[in-house]
C-alpha positions, -999 to +999 in steps of 0.1 A: +132-045+432+154-029+406+175-012+432+179-045+452+190-064+418+213-035+409+232-034+445+236-072+443+249-071+405+273-043+413+285-061+444+291-094+424+309-073+397+331-056+422+341-088+436+348-105+404+321-132+410+310-144+374+274-143+368+264-174+345+228-168+340+203-142+352+167-134+345+133-127+362+108-153+372+075-145+386+081-118+413+117-126+418+150-121+399+174-149+399+213-148+395+233-180+390+270-181+397+297-208+402+289-216+439+255-201+445+221-191+432+206-160+443+168-152+444+162-115+448+128-100+460+120-065+469+142-060+499+155-095+504+179-122+489+175-159+493+208-178+486+213-213+481+250-226+478+263-256+459+270-284+483+307-285+471+311-249+482+337-248+511+323-235+543+347-204+544+338-195+509+300-196+519+308-174+550+325-150+526+296-149+502+273-145+532+292-115+546+293-098+511+256-103+507+249-088+541+269-057+532+240-049+506+216-040+537+189-064+523+175-093+543+193-126+537+179-159+539+202-190+536+183-220+518+193-255+515+225-265+497+221-283+464+237-301+434+230-313+402+232-352+393+245-365+359+209-361+346+207-323+356+182-330+385+185-307+414+193-325+447+192-306+479+201-309+515+217-339+531+210-359+500+232-336+481+261-340+506+256-380+504+259-379+465+292-358+468+304-384+493+296-414+469+310-398+439+344-389+461+346-425+471+340-439+436+368-416+423+392-428+450+383-464+441+391-455+404+425-440+413+435-469+435+426-494+407+445-474+383+476-472+404+474-510+412+470-517+374+500-497+367+522-510+394+514-546+385+522-539+349+557-525+359+565-553+383+554-581+360+566-570+327+598-583+314+621-554+306+647-554+277+678-535+271+676-512+242 
């Protein structure tokens, strides 16, 4: 497994992909990067992409990982909620959509409040 781990770590370093956390758990070695988590076993890599990862970035990561010559398995996408619970699959994408909608509504309310303030406030010459 050390060969596989070294191949992957060398590739990540070469491509300037930051490793935030790494370590061994059981029979696999885990590497956490900004948009993906890698689970490395003897001759295979399991990769989970964050749900916010752009498809073209995920494709580039996939091509890079395939260049190691190791068997590659793509797992469900994931995201963490505000309480650091891991949410996977379709539920993760729904949470992202909900957060984006909330952010858009906050921006609209902020702009409306600002325009209302500017339109209704008496201005004085200095």
